[in-house]
C-alpha positions in Angstrom: 0.0 0.0 0.0 2.9 2.4 0.8 4.4 1.7 -2.6 1.1 2.6 -4.3 0.8 5.9 -2.4 4.4 6.8 -3.2 3.8 6.1 -6.9 0.6 8.2 -6.9 2.5 11.0 -5.2 5.3 10.8 -7.8 2.8 10.9 -10.7 1.0 13.9 -9.3 4.2 15.8 -8.8 5.4 14.9 -12.3 2.2 16.1 -13.8 2.5 19.4 -11.8 6.0 19.9 -13.0 5.1 19.2 -16.7 2.2 21.7 -16.4 4.4 24.3 -14.8 7.1 23.9 -17.5 4.6 24.5 -20.2 4.2 28.1 -19.1 1.1 30.1 -18.3 -2.3 28.5 -19.0 -4.4 29.7 -21.8 -7.0 32.3 -20.8 -10.0 33.8 -22.5 -7.9 36.9 -23.4 -4.8 35.0 -24.7 -3.7 36.0 -28.2 -5.1 33.9 -31.0 -5.0 34.0 -34.8 -8.0 35.8 -36.2 -8.3 38.1 -33.2 -9.8 37.6 -29.8 -13.3 39.0 -29.0 -12.6 38.9 -25.2 -9.3 40.7 -25.5 -10.9 43.2 -27.9 -13.2 44.3 -25.1 -10.2 45.5 -23.0 -10.2 49.3 -23.0 -6.9 51.2 -23.1 -6.7 53.2 -19.8 -3.9 55.4 -21.2 -4.9 58.2 -23.5 -2.9 58.3 -26.7 -1.1 61.6 -26.0 2.2 62.7 -27.5 3.9 61.9 -24.2 2.4 58.4 -24.1 3.4 57.7 -27.7 7.0 59.0 -27.0 7.3 56.7 -24.1 6.0 53.8 -26.3 8.5 54.8 -29.0 11.4 54.5 -26.4 10.2 51.0 -25.4 9.8 50.0 -29.1 13.4 51.1 -29.8 14.6 49.1 -26.9 12.6 45.8 -27.4 10.8 45.7 -30.7 12.8 47.4 -33.5 15.1 44.4 -34.0 12.2 42.3 -35.4 9.5 44.8 -36.4 12.0 47.3 -38.0 12.6 51.0 -37.6 9.2 52.0 -39.1 7.2 49.0 -37.8 6.9 47.3 -41.2 7.9 43.8 -39.9 11.2 44.1 -41.7 13.7 44.2 -38.9 15.5 41.0 -39.8 15.9 39.8 -36.2 12.9 37.5 -36.3 13.4 33.7 -36.1 12.6 31.2 -38.7 9.0 30.9 -37.4 7.4 33.7 -39.4 7.1 37.3 -40.4 6.8 39.9 -37.6 3.7 42.0 -37.6 3.6 45.1 -39.9 2.2 47.8 -37.8 1.6 50.1 -40.8 -1.0 47.6 -42.0 -4.5 47.9 -40.4 -5.0 44.1 -40.4 -3.2 41.9 -37.9 -3.2 38.1 -37.5 -3.9 38.5 -33.8 -6.3 41.4 -33.9 -5.8 45.2 -34.1 -7.8 46.6 -31.3 -5.9 48.1 -28.3 -6.9 45.2 -26.1 -5.8 42.6 -28.6 -2.4 44.3 -29.2 -2.0 44.7 -25.4 -2.5 40.9 -24.9 -0.1 40.0 -27.7 2.6 42.2 -26.2 1.9 41.0 -22.6 1.5 37.2 -23.4 3.3 36.8 -26.7 2.0 34.7 -29.6 4.1 31.5 -29.6 7.8 30.7 -29.9 8.0 33.5 -32.5 7.2 36.3 -30.1 7.8 36.2 -26.4 5.5 37.8 -23.9 6.8 40.9 -22.0 4.6 40.7 -18.9 7.7 40.1 -16.7 9.8 42.9 -18.3 7.2 45.7 -18.8 4.6 47.2 -16.5 1.1 47.4 -17.9 1.5 51.2 -18.3 4.6 50.6 -20.4 2.7 48.1 -22.6 -0.2 50.6 -23.0 2.2 53.3 -24.1 3.7 50.9 -26.6 0.2 50.0 -27.9 -0.4 53.7 -28.4 2.8 54.1 -30.3 2.4 51.0 -32.6 -1.2 52.1 -33.4 0.1 55.5 -34.4 2.2 53.8 -37.1 -0.8 52.6 -39.0 -1.8 54.2 -42.3 -5.2 55.0 -40.8 -3.8 56.0 -37.4 -5.9 59.2 -37.3 -9.0 57.1 -37.1 -7.6 54.4 -34.8 -8.5 54.9 -31.1 
């Protein structure tokens, strides 16, 4: 009986370790191809002011320019073999283009191609970055 209890304990611990190693669990606001209606409902609490966009530009220069390029066209050359980085000058996005969807992509990442930045950036920094990348779009005057 003791062996069986020990084996069950080992199996439970192993399952917990495997689950933890897989990273954060999927949530209803996790990024997904085609956009995410739940993430789209998230409102941007940071007004898109020149100061907010300037702060976002600084974060972009530090963390994003390598893959997304100096003008946000997805042509930075630093992306892995997994795929083409998003072109922020294009109104369409594989993972949605609302502020909430962009926020969740930056926060959670999309896959092995784009890491999440939740541990490196505060929410305010992510929202400033959202304001900046949305300003790069060809229809940025109408994007809020």
